[in-house]
C-alpha positions in Angstrom: -0.1 0.0 0.0 1.5 3.5 -0.8 2.4 5.6 1.9 2.2 9.4 2.3 4.1 12.1 3.9 1.5 15.0 5.6 2.8 18.1 7.2 1.4 20.8 9.1 2.7 23.9 10.6 1.8 25.1 13.9 2.1 28.9 15.3 1.5 27.4 19.1 3.2 24.9 20.3 0.4 23.5 22.8 -1.5 22.9 19.5 1.4 20.7 18.0 1.6 18.8 20.9 -2.3 18.5 21.4 -2.4 16.8 17.7 0.4 14.5 18.3 -1.6 13.2 21.4 -4.5 13.3 19.0 -2.9 11.3 16.2 -1.9 8.4 19.0 -5.1 8.1 20.3 -6.7 7.8 17.0 -4.2 4.7 16.7 -1.5 6.4 14.8 1.8 4.4 15.7 3.9 7.1 17.4 6.8 6.0 14.6 4.9 7.4 11.8 4.9 10.8 13.5 7.6 13.5 13.8 7.3 16.9 15.7 10.0 19.6 15.3 9.6 23.1 17.2 11.7 25.9 17.5 13.2 25.7 21.1 13.5 29.8 21.5 9.9 30.3 20.7 8.5 31.8 24.0 10.9 29.7 25.9 8.8 26.6 26.7 10.5 23.7 26.3 12.2 22.8 30.0 12.7 19.5 30.5 14.1 18.5 26.8 17.2 16.0 26.5 19.9 18.0 25.5 22.6 16.2 23.6 26.0 17.6 21.9 26.3 19.2 18.8 27.9 17.3 16.0 30.5 19.1 14.3 29.9 17.3 11.2 25.9 17.5 11.0 25.0 20.1 13.3 22.9 17.8 14.9 22.7 17.1 18.6 23.3 13.6 18.4 22.2 12.4 21.9 19.5 13.7 21.7 18.0 12.7 18.5 18.6 8.9 19.9 16.4 9.6 22.9 13.6 11.5 20.5 13.9 8.2 17.8 13.2 6.2 20.5 9.8 8.0 22.0 9.1 5.0 24.2 6.1 3.0 25.2 4.4 6.7 26.8 4.8 8.1 23.4 6.2 10.4 21.0 6.8 13.2 23.6 7.9 11.0 26.2 11.3 10.9 24.0 11.3 14.4 22.7 14.7 16.0 23.1 16.9 19.4 22.3 19.0 19.6 19.4 20.3 21.8 16.6 19.5 22.1 12.6 21.8 23.4 10.3 20.0 27.0 9.1 17.3 26.7 11.5 18.9 27.1 15.0 18.0 25.2 18.4 15.0 22.9 18.6 13.1 20.3 20.4 12.2 17.0 18.2 10.9 13.9 18.3 10.2 11.2 15.2 11.6 9.5 12.1 12.0 12.5 10.7 14.3 13.7 13.1 16.4 10.7 12.7 16.8 10.7 8.6 18.1 14.2 9.2 21.1 12.6 11.5 21.1 9.7 10.0 24.7 8.8 8.4 25.7 12.7 9.0 23.5 14.3 6.3 22.2 16.9 8.3 24.3 19.2 6.7 25.1 18.2 3.6 21.2 17.2 2.6 20.3 21.0 3.2 19.0 20.2 6.3 15.2 20.3 7.3 14.8 21.1 4.0 16.6 18.1 2.3 15.1 15.9 5.1 11.1 17.1 4.0 12.2 17.0 0.4 13.2 13.0 1.0 10.3 12.2 2.6 8.1 13.4 -0.7 7.4 16.9 0.8 7.3 19.3 -2.2 10.7 21.7 -2.2 8.4 24.8 -2.6 6.7 23.1 1.0 9.9 21.7 2.7 11.0 25.8 2.2 8.1 27.1 3.8 8.1 24.8 6.9 11.5 25.1 7.6 11.3 29.1 7.8 8.2 28.6 9.8 10.4 26.6 12.6 13.1 29.0 12.4 10.5 31.8 13.1 8.9 30.0 16.3 6.7 27.6 14.5 5.9 23.5 15.6 5.7 21.3 12.2 4.3 17.8 13.0 4.9 15.3 10.0 2.9 12.2 9.7 3.7 8.9 7.5 0.7 6.9 6.1 -1.0 4.7 4.0 -3.6 6.2 1.7 -6.1 4.2 3.8 -5.3 6.6 6.7 -4.4 9.7 4.7 -8.2 11.6 5.0 -8.1 10.7 8.7 -4.6 11.7 9.6 -5.3 14.9 7.3 -8.6 15.9 9.6 -6.9 15.2 12.8 -3.8 18.1 11.5 -6.5 20.5 10.5 -8.4 19.9 14.1 -5.7 22.6 15.5 -5.4 26.6 14.4 -3.1 26.6 11.4 -2.6 27.8 7.9 -1.8 26.2 4.4 1.2 26.1 3.6 -0.2 28.3 0.5 -1.2 30.8 3.2 1.8 30.4 5.0 4.2 31.4 2.1 1.8 34.2 1.2 2.1 35.4 4.9 5.8 35.6 4.4 5.8 38.4 1.7 7.1 39.0 -2.2 10.3 40.0 -0.6 10.7 36.3 0.4 12.7 34.0 -2.0 12.9 30.9 -0.5 14.3 29.6 3.3 17.7 30.9 3.6 19.7 27.9 5.2 22.9 29.9 5.8 22.0 31.8 8.9 20.3 30.2 12.2 19.1 34.2 12.9 14.9 34.5 12.0 14.1 37.4 10.9 12.5 40.3 13.4 9.7 41.8 11.1 6.7 39.1 10.4 3.0 39.3 9.8 0.2 38.2 12.0 -0.9 34.9 11.2 -2.7 35.1 8.1 -1.8 38.5 6.8 1.1 40.0 4.9 4.1 42.0 5.8 3.9 45.6 6.9 6.8 47.7 7.0 8.0 49.0 10.8 5.9 46.0 12.2 7.7 44.2 15.3 6.2 41.3 16.4 7.2 37.9 18.2 10.8 39.2 19.3 13.4 36.7 17.5 11.3 34.0 16.4 9.1 36.2 13.9 5.9 35.3 15.0 3.0 37.4 16.3 2.2 37.8 20.3 0.8 34.9 21.9 -3.4 35.3 21.4 -3.3 36.8 18.5 -4.7 35.5 15.0 
């Protein structure tokens, strides 16, 4: 049976966590779910395991091991801290991070963009999602058989988010794609669902609107 990669970006980390829980409660194995969240956004990731940063890949190897294993309690039980080239510090767990860290391909394959495209996500989407994590977002990625795809998409849509096309539009016409050469996120970014306005300062260095804004 054919398998698809289904991805959704959330501005609120708690929405991403809730979606992961919803997926597991619906019977989706946590081995088919991955979560990557910006660890600087709102400073809300206490308790994540910190691994040593690999000089070859830019990935925290110790944290990756914890995140990939996950444990019987579910995906979130094994979440760990690491660094992704061009994105910066994140907390993460799941198969996508194993793909990124495996065989030293983190930097060589383009970091998160390379891992997403390798999993079947289009290059345009991968650039948008990588930029979203860099700006403070949380990315949930699911491997699903065709028979489960509609159910997975429905669960992912159950929490507040935008389509990748809407999110791309919110970056504005000046944005040409994810910049993998710098871990520094833009300091000027629009609220969810809007286009940038000159001089609008939001969300500190994460580039996200203050919590509670739509």
